[in-house]
C-alpha positions, -999 to 999 in steps of 0.1 A, spaced: -602 -894 -634 -568 -890 -620 -566 -895 -582 -539 -884 -558 -533 -898 -523 -516 -879 -495 -508 -903 -467 -492 -897 -433 -493 -859 -432 -483 -851 -395 -492 -819 -378 -473 -813 -345 -487 -789 -320 -464 -769 -297 -456 -788 -265 -471 -777 -232 -459 -783 -197 -478 -804 -171 -470 -801 -134 -469 -836 -120 -473 -833 -82 -466 -859 -56 -487 -854 -26 -460 -869 -4 -433 -845 -15 -430 -808 -20 -414 -812 -54 -426 -810 -90 -413 -818 -124 -422 -807 -159 -434 -834 -183 -437 -821 -218 -462 -837 -242 -472 -832 -278 -500 -842 -300 -499 -855 -336 -527 -858 -360 -527 -877 -393 -549 -868 -421 -558 -890 -451 -576 -873 -479 -581 -877 -517 -586 -849 -540 -591 -848 -577 -565 -830 -597 -590 -803 -605 -598 -799 -568 -561 -796 -559 -556 -770 -586 -584 -749 -572 -571 -751 -537 -555 -717 -527 -537 -706 -495 -546 -671 -483 -517 -647 -480 -506 -642 -444 -515 -609 -429 -484 -589 -420 -489 -575 -385 -470 -543 -376 -439 -549 -356 -442 -535 -321 -416 -514 -304 -409 -542 -281 -402 -567 -309 -381 -542 -329 -358 -532 -299 -354 -566 -283 -324 -576 -305 -305 -547 -289 -306 -564 -255 -286 -595 -255 -294 -604 -219 -331 -610 -228 -322 -638 -251 -313 -665 -227 -327 -695 -209 -329 -696 -171 -335 -722 -145 -353 -752 -160 -345 -741 -196 -373 -715 -195 -369 -684 -216 -363 -653 -196 -393 -630 -192 -379 -599 -175 -406 -579 -157 -386 -561 -130 -378 -529 -149 -390 -506 -121 -361 -519 -101 -336 -516 -129 -336 -517 -167 -315 -537 -190 -288 -521 -211 -286 -521 -249 -254 -533 -266 -246 -497 -277 -244 -485 -240 -222 -515 -230 -199 -509 -260 -195 -472 -251 -186 -480 -215 -161 -507 -227 -146 -482 -251 -140 -457 -224 -120 -482 -203 -102 -497 -233 -94 -465 -252 -93 -434 -231 -96 -443 -194 -83 -413 -174 -94 -389 -147 -113 -358 -157 -106 -321 -153 -71 -327 -139 -48 -336 -167 -36 -319 -199 -27 -351 -218 -48 -366 -246 -66 -393 -226 -77 -369 -198 -88 -343 -223 -109 -368 -242 -124 -382 -210 -133 -347 -198 -149 -339 -231 -170 -371 -231 -180 -366 -195 -191 -330 -200 -209 -340 -232 -229 -365 -211 -239 -337 -189 -251 -317 -219 -271 -347 -231 -288 -350 -198 -296 -313 -198 -311 -315 -233 -330 -347 -225 -350 -330 -197 -348 -295 -212 -327 -278 -185 -318 -243 -195 -281 -250 -192 -259 -280 -185 -246 -265 -153 -280 -272 -138 -271 -309 -140 -251 -324 -111 -239 -360 -114 -245 -381 -83 -242 -418 -74 -279 -422 -77 -312 -404 -71 -309 -412 -34 -277 -392 -31 -293 -364 -52 -322 -361 -27 -297 -361 2 -277 -334 -15 -307 -311 -16 -316 -320 20 -282 -313 35 -272 -284 13 -304 -264 5 -324 -279 35 -300 -271 63 -295 -236 49 -332 -228 45 -352 -247 70 -359 -236 106 -382 -248 134 -419 -252 125 -412 -249 88 -432 -275 69 -422 -302 43 -451 -319 25 -446 -355 14 -470 -381 2 -472 -415 19 -465 -431 -15 -430 -418 -17 -399 -441 -20 -379 -443 13 -353 -422 -4 -377 -393 -5 -389 -398 31 -359 -407 53 -336 -377 44 -364 -353 54 -369 -372 87 -332 -368 94 -334 -332 84 -364 -324 106 -345 -338 136 -317 -313 129 -338 -283 120 -370 -286 138 -390 -286 105 -423 -305 104 -432 -333 80 -468 -334 68 -480 -364 48 -506 -366 20 -527 -398 21 -546 -416 -7 -580 -412 -23 -605 -441 -27 -589 -447 -61 -556 -453 -44 -538 -423 -57 -522 -395 -36 -549 -371 -26 -540 -339 -46 -568 -319 -30 -554 -328 4 -520 -317 -7 -534 -284 -20 -552 -278 13 -520 -285 33 -500 -258 15 -495 -226 35 -470 -199 42 -453 -224 65 -446 -248 36 -410 -245 24 -407 -277 4 -430 -302 -14 -414 -336 -22 -434 -357 -46 -429 -386 -71 -439 -381 -107 -449 -417 -111 -454 -441 -83 -433 -472 -83 -461 -491 -65 -494 -476 -75 -485 -468 -111 -502 -434 -107 -490 -402 -124 -491 -369 -105 -498 -335 -120 -464 -321 -112 -469 -289 -131 -500 -280 -111 -483 -290 -78 -453 -268 -87 -476 -238 -93 -494 -243 -60 -461 -246 -42 -447 -215 -57 -479 -196 -49 -471 -200 -12 -434 -194 -16 -423 -231 -14 -400 -251 -35 -407 -284 -51 -386 -315 -56 -398 -342 -80 -386 -378 -79 -386 -387 -115 -370 -421 -114 -401 -437 -128 -409 -410 -153 -377 -399 -170 -371 -433 -185 -407 -437 -198 -420 -404 -210 -410 -369 -222 -400 -348 -192 -395 -311 -195 -383 -295 -163 -389 -260 -176 -425 -268 -185 -431 -286 -152 -417 -257 -133 -399 -278 -107 -370 -264 -86 -353 -298 -82 -356 -331 -100 -338 -364 -95 -334 -396 -116 -312 -426 -119 -292 -439 -148 -298 -476 -142 -336 -473 -147 -332 -457 -181 -309 -481 -200 -277 -466 -184 -251 -480 -160 -255 -484 -123 -236 -461 -99 -246 -428 -115 -277 -405 -113 -283 -368 -115 -299 -338 -98 -314 -310 -118 -316 -278 -99 -325 -243 -110 -292 -224 -114 -303 -196 -90 -307 -222 -63 -275 -242 -70 -254 -210 -70 -263 -202 -34 -262 -237 -20 -232 -247 1 -212 -278 -8 -226 -312 2 -192 -331 4 -157 -317 8 -126 -327 -11 -110 -325 -45 -127 -311 -76 -153 -291 -57 -128 -264 -45 -116 -232 -60 -87 -226 -35 -77 -243 -3 -58 -225 25 -50 -239 59 -77 -219 76 -104 -218 49 -114 -229 14 -133 -214 -15 -155 -234 -37 -161 -240 -74 -192 -229 -92 -220 -254 -97 -220 -282 -108 -184 -289 -97 -192 -276 -62 -213 -307 -57 -191 -333 -73 -163 -339 -48 -137 -365 -58 -133 -386 -89 -168 -391 -103 -183 -422 -120 -167 -412 -154 -174 -443 -174 -209 -446 -160 -218 -410 -168 -205 -415 -203 -227 -446 -205 -257 -426 -193 -250 -402 -222 -250 -432 -246 -283 -444 -231 -298 -410 -237 -287 -412 -273 -304 -446 -276 -337 -434 -260 -337 -402 -280 -332 -421 -313 -364 -441 -305 -382 -411 -292 -396 -406 -257 -432 -399 -269 -431 -431 -290 -419 -450 -259 -446 -435 -237 -474 -442 -262 -463 -479 -266 -460 -483 -228 -495 -469 -222 -509 -496 -245 -487 -522 -228 -498 -510 -194 -535 -513 -202 -529 -548 -216 -511 -559 -184 -538 -545 -162 -567 -559 -181 -552 -594 -184 -539 -595 -148 -573 -585 -133 -589 -616 -150 -569 -639 -128 -591 -651 -99 -579 -640 -65 -556 -612 -77 -558 -578 -62 -541 -549 -81 -531 -517 -63 -535 -483 -77 -561 -467 -100 -578 -484 -129 -569 -472 -163 -595 -451 -181 -599 -424 -207 -586 -399 -182 -562 -420 -162 -530 -434 -177 -513 -460 -155 -475 -465 -157 -465 -499 -172 -464 -517 -139 -488 -536 -116 -483 -542 -79 -506 -570 -67 -513 -597 -43 -529 -631 -46 -554 -643 -20 -538 -666 5 -503 -665 -10 -472 -646 1 -459 -624 -28 -424 -639 -23 -437 -674 -28 -454 -662 -60 -422 -645 -72 -400 -675 -64 -422 -700 -82 -426 -677 -112 -388 -675 -114 -378 -711 -108 -405 -728 -128 -413 -703 -156 -383 -679 -159 -405 -649 -151 -386 -622 -132 -408 -600 -110 -403 -582 -77 -417 -590 -43 -414 -571 -10 -423 -536 0 -405 -519 -29 -389 -493 -6 -424 -480 3 -432 -494 37 -455 -465 48 -476 -470 17 -479 -507 22 -490 -502 58 -516 -477 47 -529 -504 22 -530 -529 51 -504 -552 37 -468 -561 45 -456 -567 9 -467 -571 -27 -456 -586 -60 -448 -562 -88 -446 -568 -126 -430 -538 -143 -425 -533 -181 -403 -513 -204 -404 -506 -241 -385 -538 -250 -413 -559 -234 -441 -573 -255 -477 -584 -251 -463 -620 -254 -443 -613 -223 -475 -603 -205 -492 -634 -218 -463 -656 -206 -465 -639 -172 -503 -643 -168 -502 -680 -178 -473 -686 -154 -492 -668 -126 -523 -690 -132 -501 -721 -131 -484 -708 -99 -517 -702 -82 -529 -736 -92 -498 -752 -78 -501 -737 -44 -539 -742 -43 -534 -779 -50 -521 -782 -14 -553 -768 1 
């Protein structure tokens, strides 16, 4: 019988990192190790001939895996050679190469001011700038592009409504309803406005499930209510509000509604006509576009009667020494040279997102959100804020959390410096909400469609290691 010997076959397992701590120093190092196994075995030729290797199952490629090549920034090592795991998307998203290329091309090929020149460069810049406006309008299903006003960001868009529509329409004892879960940008402008007009702010608190109490909001509505200001998706609680219902209730008492859609427009289909909102704001930088530009959607019948927010070039019709007349919307609200390249970049980001499909992005992120929540809640000592996912409750793809006995900034710092995991820590521009929850700050991991379940796994493993490190000093 013919015998065959196979000697010295080495199988190398992936290396792992051990944290070697010195009790006399607050320092730590990584010491990689690997294991090797050697197998000696003899098989007859007939046995070898009958040995078969099963075909590898081909797993479907996730949206995260298929889109990651478009984001060069994600493919880098940070700090101690750790691969970057970017989980701070609720603060700002990364930009695909196509968007970066479009912005570069504007500055390289046709940089010029808009609406003011008759030469080739100005005409092309104007065309591309106005095309971006049309793309935004189509993306959220505005009835016409003139309902889209470019602003520096969503914060400016809210202030525009406050100081234009608000000052013109609010009087003493009129009421503005806001939830305690709003971003500071959707609270502070109305505080300032109430001081000027005598209007009264009324706040909606949370239910036991840690979502804004919609029944309380409905009960607060009255003929005194002139405006309801609500987020679509909470940047802390990950909860999603029924904007369409709230808009109907507001309109029933003659009030207007402003929706902060910064955390929804980048992640799901948003149709302003279906929602019935009067105003809606969003930021480019959270939806794969450049920083420095955002937009306000306003119903045309409202924008047409609103006075200018800022005075200067571009927003005028005629200027005399004793008075001026103003352009029609949206130019009336876009004083001075706008963020031209940034707006064009936003248009490119919309092209990119639309090519993927917003429903596809939303469906994938719901799956990713559940995976993040379920894995994070298995970590001992972790407290997650906001509602639990269920058949009737979809969480956004983010988790704000705290770890017993640890400050969230310490957690975020260790995750970054030792594992390359980028999360957020602090109050996330939602101090009233944090005070209501009885905390000063929280950590937040937030995902986008280019994230993967492997990113979540890396984060959870790193968090467990982080907790173990700090607990080793107790």
